[in-house]
N, C-alpha and C positions, 0 to 999 in steps of 0.2 A: 270290513271288505276292501271299500274305496278310499279308505285314509291309505292303505297298505300298498294299493294298487297306483296309487297319486304318489306316495313314496319313490317306488318304485322306479314312476317314468320321469322324475325330478333327477332321482341319483342317473340315470339314462342319459338324457337330457345333458346333464355338468359333467358325463363322460366325455360326450360327442363334443359339447363347446371343451373341452380342456384337450380332446385329442388335436382339434383346428387349431385351436392358439398355442399350443408349445411347439412346435418347429417354427411359426413365425417370431415368438417371443424369443427362441433360441437364436436363430437367424440375425436378429436385432441385437442380442445381448453378445454375442461372438462379434459381431461386426463395432458394435460400440467398444469394447474392451481393446480391439487391435487398433482403435484409433488413439483412446486413452493413453495406451501404452507407446505408442511414436513417440518419440520425444524430436525429430527434427522430419521436417519435409523430405529430405534428402532418405529418410529410410523408409517411406511408404513408394512405392513402385505402383504406376501405374498401368494397369495391363492394356495391351495393345492387340487385334488381330481377333482371335476365337478363346475362349476361356471354356475348358470342358470339366466334366467330373468324368475320369475315366476307370473303369474296374479292369485289371490285366492277371494274368497268370504268366508265373515263368516258363518258358518254353519246353526249359530242361528239367522240370517235375516240380509239384505243389510245394516240395518242402527245402526249398532253396532260399538259404538267411542271405540277401546280398546285401544288404546294408545294417548299418550298426548304429545306434544312439546311444546317448549317455541317460544313465537314469540316475537323476538326482538323488534318489533315496538311499541309493547304496555308492553314488558314484563310478559306478562300471557300465561299463559298454554293454548294451544288450543287442543280440540279435533280431532284426527285423526283417518280414516277409512284407514286399508292395505286393498289395492287392487293392490299390483302388488310390487315383493320382487326380489332383487336379492341374491340369495343363494349360501353359498356356505358349497358345501359337503364333507370334505377331506376323507371322507371313503368310497367314491365312486370313480371309475376308470372309465375313456375315454375308457380303453381298451375294458371296456364290453358291449360298444356301438357303435362299430365297423361300422355299416352299416348308423346310423344316421352320423356318421363323416365325413363318404364318401358321403352321399344324401346331406346333406346342403352344402358344397363346390360344389358340382355341381349345385346345384339349384342356387347359389351366379354367378358361372361364366356362366349361362344361363342366369340370367338377366342381367349380363353385356355386352351378347354376342345381346340380346334382343334390349339393347338399341343403342347399337354402330349401329346394321342395322339400326333401326327405322331413326335416326339422317343421316346415306347415303340415305338411301330412301327419307326422308324429302327433303333433299338437293337437291337430283338427282328431286323432284317434282315441287321444287322452279326453276330448270333449266330449266325445260321442258315448264313451263309455260314463260320463259322470253324470251323463243327460238321460241314460239308460234307453240308450238306443244302441244296443248291441247286438239284437238281431235286425241289424239294417245293412243295406245292399250298399249303402254311402261306405260304411265300417268296412265291410269286405273289398270295397275297391280303393281304400285308403291303404289297408293292408297290403294288398297287391301291388299299389303303385309303390310303396316305400320297399316291398320285395324286389322289384323290376329295377328301382332306382341304383340301390344296391350293388346288384350284377351290373348295369350300366357303369357302377363306381370303379368294379371289379374291372372289369373290361378295358377301361379308360384308363386307368393303372399299369395293364399288360402294353396296350398301345404305346403309349409314355416310355417304358421300361425297352421294347422294342425298337422305338424310333429313337432313341439315346445310343441303342447299340449299333443299328445301322450309321446314324450320323457319326459315331466315335471310328467305326470301321472303313468308314469314308474320308475320314479327314487324317488319322495315324496308322503306323505301322512301325511297331517300336523293335529296335536290334535285339533283346532279349525278353520279350513279352508279348503275350497275343492278348487281344482287345476282348472283355468277355463280359459277362451277366455275374452280378455277384449278388445284387439283391433281387429276389422275386416279388411279385406281390403276394399279400398275406390271402391264403383261401380263408381266411374267417369272415372277409367280407362276403365270398360266395356263399360260402355257408350262410352266415346269419340273413342273404337274400333269401335263399331258397328257403330257410327257416319262415321267415316272414309269407313266405305264399303258401307255405302246406298251413301255418296257420289261420290266415286268411278260409283258404278252402273248408277249413274245421269248420271256422264260423259259417261259413254258409252251409254245410251240410247241418249242423245244428237250427239254423233259420228255414231251412226245409221241412227238417222233422217236427219243429213248431208248427209249422202252416200248416205240414199235414194232419197234425193231431188236432187242429184249431177246426179243422175240414171234418172232421171226424165224430166230434164233438158234436 
């Protein structure tokens, strides 16, 4: 029984670490390939001012195909709808948005702290089960903490999304597009957090029933 439990926990830890590592490795690999493909220094443009990833929607309808790019598979141009753009605004200064520049890194550190604490508590849960401490208040507390940490991470994701949107609406106003939110935080984090809180309550009820049975005997 414990071997199966440990195997499932190891798979879960690998999945968590994989989910954290892939975005960082993808970003590094993309930057490395772009630098490798650059043949001359003149081809590399150093961005100045403010660089932002902005979600946009056409003002005249969601199905406006305003751009065309060549599909090298067919050699023909394909219609493209712009929904997200990486904008470099040389005339803007980051110094004018100091609060945003402080809050966003703080949220990043918060997200990292939440991930580290979640892994620590998850390992503690695994060790508690292996040491036959299933009916222990410590296990219930660790399950509750894991649930709340997932919910905090979900709320932090929403804070980042909203702050990015507010920042972009304050900086940009495009002629044919409106600034929008195109990617929302996944509710899977919220559901997983609530699920762990429920599991913690189930363990609490089981421990209380066990204590009542022991007193009855």
